[in-house]
C-alpha positions in Angstrom: 0.7 -1.6 11.5 -3.0 -1.1 11.2 -2.8 -0.9 7.3 -0.8 -4.1 7.1 -3.4 -5.9 9.3 -6.2 -4.6 7.1 -4.3 -5.7 4.0 -3.7 -9.2 5.3 -7.3 -9.6 6.3 -8.6 -8.4 2.9 -6.1 -10.7 1.2 -7.0 -13.7 3.3 -10.6 -13.3 2.3 -10.4 -12.1 -1.3 -6.8 -12.9 -2.5 -7.8 -15.9 -4.5 -9.8 -13.5 -6.7 -6.6 -11.8 -7.9 -4.6 -13.1 -10.8 -1.6 -15.3 -9.9 0.8 -12.4 -10.9 -1.1 -10.0 -8.6 -1.1 -12.6 -5.8 2.7 -13.1 -6.1 3.6 -9.5 -6.0 1.1 -8.6 -3.3 2.3 -11.5 -1.1 5.9 -10.4 -1.5 5.0 -6.8 -0.5 2.6 -7.6 2.4 3.6 -11.0 3.7 7.3 -11.2 2.9 7.9 -7.5 3.6 10.0 -7.1 0.4 10.8 -3.6 -0.9 9.4 -2.4 -4.2 12.9 -2.5 -5.6 13.4 -6.2 -4.5 10.1 -7.2 -6.0 10.8 -5.3 -9.2 14.1 -7.0 -9.7 12.7 -10.4 -8.9 9.7 -9.9 -11.3 11.6 -8.1 -14.0 9.4 -5.0 -14.0 9.9 -1.4 -12.9 9.6 -0.3 -9.3 6.8 2.0 -10.4 5.0 -0.9 -12.0 5.2 -2.8 -8.6 3.9 0.2 -6.8 1.0 0.7 -9.2 0.1 -3.0 -9.1 0.0 -3.1 -5.3 -2.2 0.0 -5.2 -4.5 -1.5 -7.8 -4.7 -4.7 -5.7 -5.5 -2.7 -2.6 -8.4 -1.1 -4.5 -9.6 -4.4 -5.9 -9.6 -6.0 -2.4 -11.4 -3.0 -0.9 -14.0 -3.0 -3.7 -14.8 -6.7 -2.9 -15.1 -5.8 0.8 -17.5 -2.9 0.0 -19.7 -5.3 -2.0 -19.5 -8.5 0.2 -18.6 -7.3 3.7 -17.0 -10.6 4.6 -14.2 -9.0 6.7 -16.6 -6.8 8.5 -18.9 -9.7 9.3 -15.9 -11.9 10.4 -14.6 -9.1 12.7 -18.0 -8.6 14.3 -18.4 -12.3 14.9 -14.9 -12.6 16.4 -15.7 -9.7 18.7 -19.0 -11.2 19.8 -17.3 -14.5 20.5 -14.7 -12.7 22.6 -17.4 -11.1 24.6 -19.1 -14.4 25.1 -15.9 -16.0 26.2 -15.3 -13.1 28.7 -18.6 -13.8 30.2 -17.7 -17.4 30.9 -14.6 -16.7 33.0 -14.4 -16.0 36.8 -16.5 -13.0 37.7 -14.7 -10.7 40.2 -17.3 -8.0 39.9 -20.0 -10.3 41.3 -22.4 -10.1 38.4 -25.1 -12.7 38.9 -24.8 -15.9 36.9 -28.3 -15.5 35.5 -27.4 -12.0 34.1 -24.2 -13.4 32.5 -26.1 -16.3 31.0 -28.8 -14.0 29.6 -26.1 -11.8 28.0 -24.5 -14.9 26.5 -27.9 -16.0 25.0 -28.4 -12.5 23.6 -24.9 -12.4 22.0 -25.4 -15.9 20.7 -28.7 -14.9 19.0 -27.0 -11.9 17.4 -24.2 -14.1 16.1 -26.6 -16.6 14.6 -28.6 -13.8 12.9 -25.3 -12.6 11.3 -24.7 -16.1 9.8 
């Protein structure tokens, strides 16, 4: 499950940088959950060709992420926003409002620095 989640995030950010042929096959494999044999039959290529192309796409997408870090930055921003949101809900632990607001300010500054 984790690998599929990673693949979809990488594809969401960098998929447009793949060729249309690569996009079509990668979407069938990752999003449409088609088998290699099904994709091969549909595309008129060998099962091994589909496998190689998917692995090559994975590598291309990972290479983009290593250079640009967009998924990493997105994930970090999403986590920070979740922490901010958690600080705005009812507080059963009794943490003082001023401490929560200060933490929200700190997290907001971190988030803005990332942008």
